[in-house]
Backbone as a ProteinNet text record, in pm:
[ID]
protein_1_A
[PRIMARY]
XXXXXXXXXXXXXXXXXXXXXXXXXXXXXXXXXXXXXXXXXXXXXXXXXXXXXXXXXXXXXXXXXXXXXXXXXXXXXXXXXXXXXXXXXXXXXXXXXXXXXXXXXXXXXXXXXXXXXXXXXXXXXXXXXXXXXXXXX
[TERTIARY]
-4952.5	-4903.7	-4967.3	-4887.7	-4935.1	-4943.4	-5065.1	-5082.6	-5089.9	-5151.7	-5165.3	-5089.8	-5033.9	-4965.2	-5065.3	-5020.4	-5107.4	-5123.6	-5225.3	-5247.5	-5128	-5068.9	-4954.9	-4836.6	-4801.8	-4685.3	-4713.4	-4839.2	-4871.8	-4845.7	-4886.8	-4863.3	-4716.4	-4647.2	-4504.2	-4432	-4464.3	-4401.2	-4434.4	-4559.8	-4603.7	-4528.2	-4513.3	-4448.4	-4296.3	-4239.8	-4094.6	-4031.1	-4108.8	-4049.2	-3992.2	-3993.1	-3935.2	-4037.9	-4164.6	-4267.1	-4294.7	-4306	-4332.5	-4210.7	-4104.9	-3983.9	-3888.1	-3814.6	-3722.5	-3615.3	-3582.3	-3477.8	-3341.8	-3250.1	-3114.9	-3040	-2998.3	-2924.4	-2787.6	-2692.5	-2559.6	-2560.8	-2532.1	-2534.4	-2395.1	-2359.2	-2227.5	-2235.2	-2135.5	-2121.9	-2012.2	-2046.2	-1943	-1851.7	-1722.6	-1625.1	-1513.6	-1480.7	-1364.9	-1267.1	-1139.1	-1035.7	-932.7	-908.6	-810.4	-698.9	-576.4	-461	-411.6	-387.8	-326.3	-191	-123.3	7.7	-1.4	-111	-121.3	-222.6	-315.3	-420.7	-482.2	-576.3	-659.2	-801.7	-871.6	-1010.9	-1099.4	-1189.2	-1283.1	-1417.5	-1479.2	-1612.7	-1697.8	-1800	-1881.1	-2025.9	-2083.5	-2222.1	-2317.2	-2410.7	-2513.4	-2649.6	-2701.1	-2828.7	-2943.8	-3034.5	-3151.2	-3128.7	-3006.6	-2976.5	-2969.1	-2995.5	-2980.7	-2856.6	-2810.6	-2691.9	-2708.2	-2827.7	-2854.4	-2846.4	-2855.6	-2853.7	-2711.9	-2610.8	-2473	-2389.8	-2307.8	-2217.7	-2076.5	-1979.9	-1839.3	-1763.6	-1690.7	-1612	-1469.3	-1377.9	-1239.4	-1209.5	-1172.3	-1149.2	-1030.5	-923.4	-803.1	-747.7	-743.7	-687.7	-784.9	-908.1	-1008.9	-1109.7	-1133.7	-1237.8	-1363.9	-1463.4	-1587.2	-1699.2	-1763.7	-1872.4	-1996.7	-2105.1	-2230.6	-2345.3	-2446.6	-2565.2	-2687.9	-2784.1	-2908	-3026.5	-3129	-3248.1	-3373.9	-3481.9	-3613.6	-3712.8	-3802.3	-3899.5	-4033.7	-4138.8	-4273.7	-4363.6	-4437.7	-4524.8	-4664.3	-4764.5	-4901.6	-4992.3	-5075.7	-5173.9	-5313.6	-5400.5	-5538.9	-5632.4	-5749.8	-5849.6	-5926.6	-6027.5	-6102.3	-6174.4	-6206.7	-6276.2	-6179.7	-6050.3	-5951.9	-5905.8	-5947.8	-5903.8	-5768	-5685.4	-5553.2	-5568.5	-5515.1	-5520.2	-5383.3	-5279.1	-5144.1	-5053.6	-4968.2	-4872.8	-4741.9	-4636.5	-4506.6	-4406.8	-4315.7	-4209.7	-4078.1	-3975.6	-3841.7	-3741.7	-3649.3	-3536.8	-3412.9	-3303.7	-3181.7	-3060.4	-2953	-2828.3	-2711.4	-2605.1	-2481.2	-2365.9	-2253.1	-2134.4	-2009.4	-1904.7	-1772.8	-1667.5	-1554	-1441.1	-1316.9	-1234.1	-1109.3	-998.8	-889.9	-777	-696.1	-684.6	-611.4	-483.9	-469.8	-349.7	-374.2	-282.3	-295.3	-252.1	-193.3	-140.8	-248.3	-373.9	-481.2	-565.6	-621.9	-722.4	-847.4	-960.8	-1087.4	-1084.7	-1013.4	-1007.2	-927.6	-855.9	-777.2	-863.1	-983.3	-1068.7	-1164.7	-1195.5	-1294.3	-1399.6	-1526.5	-1633.4	-1746.9	-1805.2	-1922.3	-2015.5	-2144.3	-2244.2	-2333	-2342.2	-2423.2	-2481.5	-2612.9	-2681.8	-2648.9	-2650.6	-2628.4	-2484.1	-2390.5	-2249.5	-2175.6	-2108	-2027.4	-1883.8	-1826.3	-1688.2	-1605.7	-1495.1	-1406.4	-1265.7	-1202.2	-1064.1	-975.9	-871.4	-778.8	-639.8	-580.5	-446.2	-342.4	-239.5	-131.2	-45.3	-8.3	80	180.4	296.7	394.2	345.1	362.6	320	405.6	339.3	408.3	425.2	547.6	575.8	634.6	560.9	606.1	695.6	809.1	906.1	871.5	828	794.1	898.1	1016	1116.6	1178.5	1228.4	1293.7	1438.3	1507.8	1646.4	1737.2	1823.2	1917.5	2054.5	2114.2	2245.2	2353.7	2450.5	2564.5	2679.4	2737	2848.5	2980
-1058.9	-923.4	-862.1	-790.9	-734.1	-582.7	-529.4	-385.3	-313.2	-377.8	-317.6	-402.1	-339.9	-419.6	-499.8	-613.7	-692.6	-618.8	-653.8	-588.4	-611.5	-732.2	-762.3	-671.4	-656	-574.1	-426.3	-383.8	-244.6	-211.9	-302	-278.9	-294.5	-387.4	-401.2	-272.3	-212.2	-86.9	24.7	28.3	133.1	126.4	5.1	-9.3	-10.3	-39.2	-46.3	84.3	187.3	310.6	399.5	351.9	431.4	511.4	511.8	589.3	531.3	398.9	335.8	267.3	257.7	194.6	302.5	275.3	376.9	409.2	535.5	579.2	550.4	507.6	485.2	617.9	664.9	790.5	764.4	838.9	829.6	912.1	845.7	913	967.8	1073.6	1131.4	1282.1	1344.1	1488.7	1514.6	1581.1	1615.3	1720.1	1696.7	1783.9	1820.4	1947.5	1996.8	2053.2	2022.3	2074.7	2145.6	2271.4	2351.8	2390.7	2385.5	2422.4	2559.8	2647.6	2776.9	2777.5	2889	2897.5	2878.1	2928	2927.6	2830.1	2779.3	2695.1	2602	2521	2435.2	2485.5	2487	2531.9	2415.9	2376.4	2269.5	2330.8	2279.5	2321.9	2195.9	2183.6	2062.4	2096.2	2024.8	2046.8	1976.7	2053.1	1999.9	2061.1	2034.3	2094.3	2040.6	2128.7	2089.8	2088.4	2109.2	2112.9	2257.5	2276.8	2407.3	2404.9	2522.3	2535	2456.3	2456.2	2387.9	2236.2	2184.7	2040.3	1983.8	2070	2027.9	2030.7	1927.5	1918.4	1890.1	1964.4	1943.3	1916.9	1806.6	1770.4	1735.9	1759.9	1718.7	1616.9	1495.6	1389	1304.5	1308.9	1229.9	1245.9	1370.1	1400.5	1387	1348.2	1333.7	1447.1	1510.9	1611.7	1539.1	1530.8	1458.2	1557.3	1541.7	1630.1	1544.5	1582.5	1509.1	1607.6	1562.9	1644.7	1554.9	1598.2	1523.4	1616.5	1565.5	1648	1562.1	1625.8	1563.5	1665.7	1619.5	1709.7	1639.4	1711	1655	1753.7	1704.6	1789.3	1728.4	1810.9	1761.1	1853.1	1793.8	1870.6	1828.7	1928.7	1901.8	1961.3	1900.2	1955.2	2066.8	2122.1	2235.3	2202.5	2073.8	2034.7	1999.7	2010.5	1983.2	1839.5	1756.4	1617.5	1605.8	1523.3	1501.7	1423.1	1479.5	1408.2	1354.8	1409.3	1360.3	1401.7	1308.2	1336.9	1267.4	1345.1	1290.5	1321.4	1225.4	1243.4	1205.6	1278.9	1250.2	1270.8	1179	1199.5	1146.8	1214.2	1172.9	1218.3	1147.6	1185.7	1149.1	1224.4	1202.4	1230.7	1167.4	1200.1	1163.6	1237.8	1211.7	1245.9	1178.5	1204.5	1226.5	1319.7	1352	1351.5	1282.4	1285.1	1411.2	1497.9	1623.5	1626.2	1534.9	1527.1	1567.5	1526.2	1552.3	1692.4	1768.2	1899.6	2007.8	1974.4	2074.7	2070.1	2186.8	2200.3	2258	2245.6	2291	2439	2521.3	2664.3	2701.3	2606.2	2633.3	2642	2587.8	2579.5	2696.9	2738.3	2842.8	2784.9	2782.1	2721.4	2820.3	2815	2896.2	2813.3	2849.1	2776.8	2878.5	2865.8	2959.4	2888.9	2897.2	2849.3	2702.4	2616.2	2473.8	2433	2522.5	2490.6	2520.5	2417.7	2430.8	2457.7	2566.4	2603.2	2597.6	2524.3	2510.2	2547.8	2635.5	2674	2611.1	2542.5	2474.4	2533.3	2597.5	2653.6	2541.5	2568.2	2470.7	2475.7	2358.7	2347	2237.2	2251.9	2144.6	2026.8	1909.6	1789.9	1769.6	1742.7	1714.9	1563.7	1520.3	1377.6	1349	1273.6	1238.3	1115.5	1121.2	1012.2	904.8	789.4	678	566	598.5	494.7	454	336.9	285.1	250.6	347	325.1	309.4	212.6	187.7	232	328.2	375.9	270	274	181.9	256.6	200.8	264.6	218
-3679.7	-3665	-3540.7	-3466.6	-3341	-3355.1	-3353	-3367.5	-3233.7	-3137.2	-3004.6	-2903.1	-2803.4	-2702	-2620.2	-2573.2	-2486.6	-2355.2	-2280.4	-2151.1	-2058.7	-2066.8	-1980.7	-2011.5	-2140.1	-2173	-2148.9	-2160.1	-2133.3	-1985.7	-1895.6	-1753.7	-1717.7	-1784.6	-1760	-1793.6	-1908.6	-1947.9	-1849.9	-1802.8	-1712.2	-1579.4	-1524.5	-1395.4	-1404	-1521	-1535	-1578.8	-1603.8	-1655.3	-1546	-1422.3	-1314.6	-1238	-1280.9	-1211.4	-1073.4	-1065.2	-937.2	-878.7	-954.4	-903.1	-855.1	-748.6	-698.4	-801.4	-809.5	-901.1	-839.6	-919.6	-871.8	-878.2	-763.1	-756.6	-697	-742.9	-685.3	-557.7	-447.3	-318.4	-288	-356.9	-334.3	-346.8	-293.5	-304	-406.6	-512.6	-611.2	-552.3	-563.8	-498.4	-595	-598	-671.9	-569.9	-587.6	-498.8	-584.9	-550.9	-623.5	-528	-578.6	-498.3	-540.6	-443	-468.7	-397.2	-400	-334.1	-182.8	-122.8	23	81.2	-0.8	55	-49.3	-1.1	-85.7	-73.8	-185.5	-186.1	-233.2	-145.1	-176.4	-211.4	-315.3	-355.4	-368.5	-283.4	-276.7	-309	-406.2	-446.5	-350.1	-294.6	-206.1	-241.8	-361.8	-400.6	-316.4	-280.8	-202.7	-52.8	-8.4	134.4	181.4	310.6	373.4	462.2	498.1	583.1	712.9	768.5	895.1	881.3	758.8	733.9	729.3	727.2	700.9	829.4	847.3	960.9	910.2	963.4	928.7	1058.1	1063.5	1181.1	1140.2	1231	1212.7	1322	1280.6	1376.5	1332.5	1410.7	1388	1246.3	1200.5	1069.8	954.2	980.4	875.5	883.7	770.5	758.9	714	803.2	776.8	748.8	633.9	593.4	575	642.3	626.5	609.7	536.3	513	526	605	627.7	606.3	540.5	519.1	528.1	567.9	569	516.7	432.9	373.2	368.7	403.7	398.3	327	229.2	149	149.3	179.4	186.6	106.8	21.2	-55.6	-12.4	6.9	46	-58.1	-70.4	-162	-92.4	-158.4	-103.3	27.3	48.5	171.2	284.7	260.2	364	372.4	277.5	277.2	207.8	263.4	205.2	75.4	-32.7	-160.5	-200.4	-140.3	-167.2	-52.3	-11.3	93.8	56.6	48.7	11.7	121.6	141.9	240.1	174.3	211.8	160.1	271.6	281.6	372.2	301.9	324.2	258.5	336.5	315.8	380.4	290.7	304.6	230.9	325	298.1	375.9	296.7	324.4	265.5	368.4	357	445.1	360.6	406.1	338.3	442.4	414.5	506.3	478	579.8	564.3	646.5	740.4	821.8	965.7	1051	1194.2	1235.1	1145.2	1180.4	1187.3	1155.8	1153.4	1279.5	1311.6	1416.5	1352.4	1417.6	1360.2	1322.7	1400.4	1373.7	1249.7	1192.5	1072	946	950.1	831.8	825.2	703.1	679.4	586.3	630.3	550.7	528.7	408.9	377.2	290.1	292.5	214	144.4	11.9	-64.2	-186.1	-200.7	-319.9	-352.3	-250	-271.1	-287.4	-256.4	-270.7	-140.6	-88.8	31.2	-10.5	40.2	9	136.7	130.7	245.4	202	280.2	254.1	361.1	314.9	404	381	482.5	462.6	449.5	372.4	359.9	485.8	533.3	648.6	619.3	678.6	668.1	750.6	696.9	768.4	892.1	1000.5	1125.7	1134.4	1139.3	1146.6	1283.5	1359.7	1493.6	1482.6	1546	1537.5	1640	1590.6	1677.8	1667.5	1617.4	1598.8	1731.3	1734.3	1853.6	1819.5	1775.1	1732.1	1853.1	1844.6	1952.4	1904.6	1971.7	1929.1	1949.6	1861.8	1872.4	1938	2038.7	2109.5	2058.4
[MASK]
+++++++++++++++++++++++++++++++++++++++++++++++++++++++++++++++++++++++++++++++++++++++++++++++++++++++++++++++++++++++++++++++++++++++++

């Protein structure tokens, strides 16, 4: 009968509980898109990011959103010696195809309390005719 864990299993449990192993996180931005009569409203969760950390670009019909952050925290004891120093850096990005009919000035974006809100007006899709039809005489 085993009443106490062996030293090996005690250390296995200690190191396997996620304290020293990296946590698996989903590297994504949760996004809700709502359609109204005149526009689309995007709401993207970016907790822990600041407005300055976020970049929005429009490139060839794709709305590209990226967020990058770096944080450094240092604790010192009363004598000024470092007792703990932590660093964190992270980045996320997502792309949405919105179409070639948009220009950067068409979008309205705001950021408040960890939530990025983007309003996209509805536009008729512009379809450029690239056909090579040969008329019959």
